[in-house]
N, C-alpha and C positions, 0 to 999 in steps of 0.2 A: 847156954848150950855148949857142949864140948864138941870139938872137931878133931880130926887127925891131921897132923902137919908133918911133912917131910921136907927138909931142906937139902938140896943137892948142889954141889959146886962142880961145875964143868968148865975148865979153862977160865975165862974171865967172867963167866955167867953164874948167877945165883938163881936157882929154880926153887920157888916155894910152892909146894903142892898141898892143897888143902881139900879134904873131903869130909862129908858128914859120916860119922862113925858107922852107921848101919849100911853104908854103900861100899865100904872097903872090901875089895876082892870080888866084886860083882861086875857082870858085863850086861850092857843094855844095847839092844839092836832095834833099829827101825829104818825102813826104807833104804837099806843098803849102808846105813851108818852104824858104826860100832863105838860105843863109849865104854872103855875098859878101865875100870878103877882098880888097876892091878897093884899087887903088893910091892913090886919092885919100885914103882914110881910114887905110890901114895902111902905105903905103910910107914908110920913114924910115931910121933909122940902125941898123946892127947893134950889138948890145949883149949883154954877158953876162947870163944869166938872173938871177943874183943882183941885179945893178944894176937891171935892168928891174923886178923885183918890188919893189925897195926904193922905187920911185917911187910906190907906192900912196898914201902919205900926202900927196903934193902934188897928187893927182888929185881932181877932182870926180867924174869917171867914168873907170873903167879897164875897157877891153875886152880880153879874153884869148881867143885862138883857137889851138887845138892841144891834142892829148891830153896830151903830156908837160908842156906849160906849165900847163894847167889842173890836172893832177894835182899838180904842185909847189905851185901856189897853194893847193890844198886841204890838202896836208901842212903848209904854213906857217900855216894858219888865216886866210888872206886871203879864201878863198872856201869856203862850205859846200857839201859834196858834193851836197846836194839842191837846190842853186840853179844847177845847170849844165844845159846843153842839148847834145844831140848831134844833128847833122844829117849824114846819110850817114856816120856813124862819126867825125865830127870834133867835138871838144868846144869849147864856147863858154861864156864866163861874163862877167858884168859886175859891177863893184864900184862902189857909190855912196857917196860921202862928202859928204852934204848937210848 
């Protein structure tokens, strides 16, 4: 599975933002929550899922959007299943390496 990856460098932080291709540019709303998979934050390069998830060690913060992507991160022990959020059925998780 290919995903979209954008790497942002801000001060001493590295943000690795990953989303499933079909979610890019969409907004999801539920119970006052908004998950905005905006182009400024997520539009980047297509990448194989394995390569994208291997970037976790170089990230200060890694944001993951998409059910299959988050499920795979859980299976690999990158994300704990209880630390995810779903908005309108779309999974979202963040990993912090501080």
